[in-house]
N, C-alpha and C positions, 0 to 999 in steps of 0.2 A: 387217324390222319395218315395218308399214304405218302410215299416218297416224292412224287411230283408236287404235291401240296407243300411239303416241307421245303423243297427246293425253291418254290415260288415265295414262300414266307421268308426264308433266309435271304434270297436275292432282294426282295423288297426292303427288308430291314437294312441290308448292306448298302443299297442305293440311298436310303434315307440318311444313313450314317455318313456316306461319302458326300452327299449333297450338303449336309450340315458342316462337315469339315472344310469343304471348299468355300463355304460361306464365310469362314474366318479369313481366308485369303482374299476373298472378294471385298470384305469389309476393310481390310488393310489397304487394298488397292484403291478403294473409293476415297480413303483418306488422302491419297496422293493425287488422284485424278478424278475429274467429274465423270468421265467415260472410260473406265478401264476396259481391258480386252473383252471382246464379245465372247471369246471362247472360254475365258475364265467364268463369265456369267453363265454360259451354257453348261460348263462343268459343274456349276453350282445348282442351277435351276433344273437342268435335264434329269439328273438322278433323283431329285425330289419328285418330279412328275412321274418318272419311270417307277420309282418305289411305290407310289400310291397306285399306279396302274397295275403293277404286278401283284400287289396285295389284293386288289380287286379281282384279278384273274383267278385267285384261289376259289372264289365263289363260282366263277364260270366253269372251272375245271371240275368242281363238285357236281355241277348240273349236267355236264357233258358226259354221255355214256361211252367214253373212250376206253380202249384197252389200256392196261397198265403201261405197256411198252410205248404206245402212241402218246399217252399223256406224259410219259417221261421224256420223250423226244421233244414234245411241245414245251414243257417246263424248262428243259435244258436250253432250248432255242431262245426262249425269252431271257434266260439268265445270261447266256453268251451275248445276245444282242445288247442288253443294257450295259454289260461290262465293256464291250468294245466301243460303244457309242460314247460312254463316259471317258474311256481311255483316249479316244480320238480327240475329244474336246480338250482334254487335259494336255495332250501332246501338242495340239495346235496352239494352245495358250503358252506352253513352255517354250515353243519354238518361235514365238512372237509373230505368228501368222495373223495378218490383218483381214484377209478375205480368202477363204479356202477355195472359192470358185475361180478367183482370178489367179491366185498363186499356185493352186493345184499341187499341194505338198504330197509327195509319194506316200509317206508313212500314214498320213491322215486319210488319204484315199483308200489305202488297203484296210486300215482299221474300220473306217466308215462302211466300206463295202461288205466286210464280214458282219458288222453290226446290222446293217439293213437286210442282208440276205437271211441272217438268222431270225430276224424279226418277222420277215415274210413267211418263213417256215412255221414259226409259232402261231402267227395269225391264221394261216391256212388250216393248221390242225385244230385250233379252237373254234374257228368258224364251221369247219366240217363237223366237229363234235356237237356244237350247239344246234346247228341247222339240219344236219343230215342224219347223224347217228341215232 
């Protein structure tokens, strides 16, 4: 197993762990309110979905004939993306943001922007690797 695959596996497992931990906070919030923060819910569900997706990407990276450096950049991009998106949702929840598109919180906007940009880099690399390389 090479380094990019190890990064993806570690990132996927960490996402699953974080999603599980935020599940406790979500369960406690549900005891108090029928509809707790949408960003707490996103901080719980998002990493669970990201974790499964990233673990699946290990297979795609194995099939894509990418150079070690390109694969490493792609794996790091997906790791950074998932981390920043989970961090954005967590920060929005902790700040009590109700609607990030209406409130436009500066920190959430920065964290989300980094996450989305990193995700696009990772997607471009793996699509290139699977379809072109």
